C-alpha positions, -999 to +999 in steps of 0.1 A: +000+000+000+011+035-008+024+057+021+017+093+020+038+115+044+026+149+057+048+175+070+040+205+092+072+221+088+082+216+124+119+221+131+121+186+147+108+167+117+140+164+097+163+162+127+144+133+144+132+118+111+094+117+114+063+131+097+035+150+114+012+125+098+013+094+076-016+080+056-017+044+046-048+034+027-077+048+046-058+051+078-041+083+090-017+085+120-007+119+135+023+121+155+025+135+190+017+172+185+024+202+209+011+237+210+038+253+189+027+284+170+038+292+134+066+314+149+081+284+168+070+297+201+047+279+226+010+289+224-007+293+258+020+290+284+006+278+317-029+272+300-037+235+294-068+245+274-051+270+251-024+243+244-048+216+237-067+238+212-035+246+195-024+211+193-058+201+178-056+229+152-023+216+140-037+180+140-068+192+120-046+207+093-025+174+091-058+154+087-070+176+060-037+174+042-042+136+044-078+138+032-093+132+066-114+152+090-118+153+128-150+132+123-128+104+110-107+102+143-111+068+160-084+073+188-068+102+207-039+101+232-030+127+256+004+130+273+001+156+300+025+170+327+000+177+352-030+151+352-047+170+382-057+194+355-074+168+333-106+186+330-090+216+313-075+193+285-106+171+283-130+201+280-114+210+246-116+172+236-153+172+245-160+204+224-144+187+193-154+152+197-187+153+217-206+135+189-177+116+174-166+100+206-133+083+197-115+062+223-092+082+243-063+078+267-045+102+289-011+095+305+009+118+328+045+122+319+072+140+339+079+165+312+078+171+275+103+183+250+105+219+259+099+237+292+063+250+295+047+223+273+019+208+291+002+186+266+011+164+235-018+149+215-017+120+190-046+108+170-055+078+146-082+083+120-099+059+096-112+078+066-149+069+062-162+065+028-177+097+015-212+096+000-214+114-033-234+146-029-268+149-043-273+161-078-285+197-079-301+191-114-338+196-119-357+164-120-362+148-155-397+135-148-429+154-146-444+158-111-481+148-106-503+178-109-477+198-128-496+226-147-468+237-170-472+236-208-480+203-224-456+189-249-469+190-284 
């Protein structure tokens, strides 16, 4: 099966030798994602919810690049530095996945890569077959009771 690699441009990708996400068939695996902003600085220092939101924003872009959506996510994994603040992390998760309800795991770790990072999130997705959209063309049959001009 073909493997599609998705990069987010994170400075660690070429150093460590990983991809932000990898798609194989209908499956997409998104690597551990932290709350780094486009400027390379941590978003939301000291704020677990802000960091979780930023991590999921990055994840959502990686999923889209792989042809997936948040609604395709089947598993989430949280690595957090302070599990006593679990509600702050999971509130954001609930906002995003309330109706999707993937399996979820949260693990406390002593620290993450850079000081101030409070959460790292991984997701796995299975791209659901998309139903083709309904045609917007006018129906080709005459409706019952139609009073338009009669064909000659």
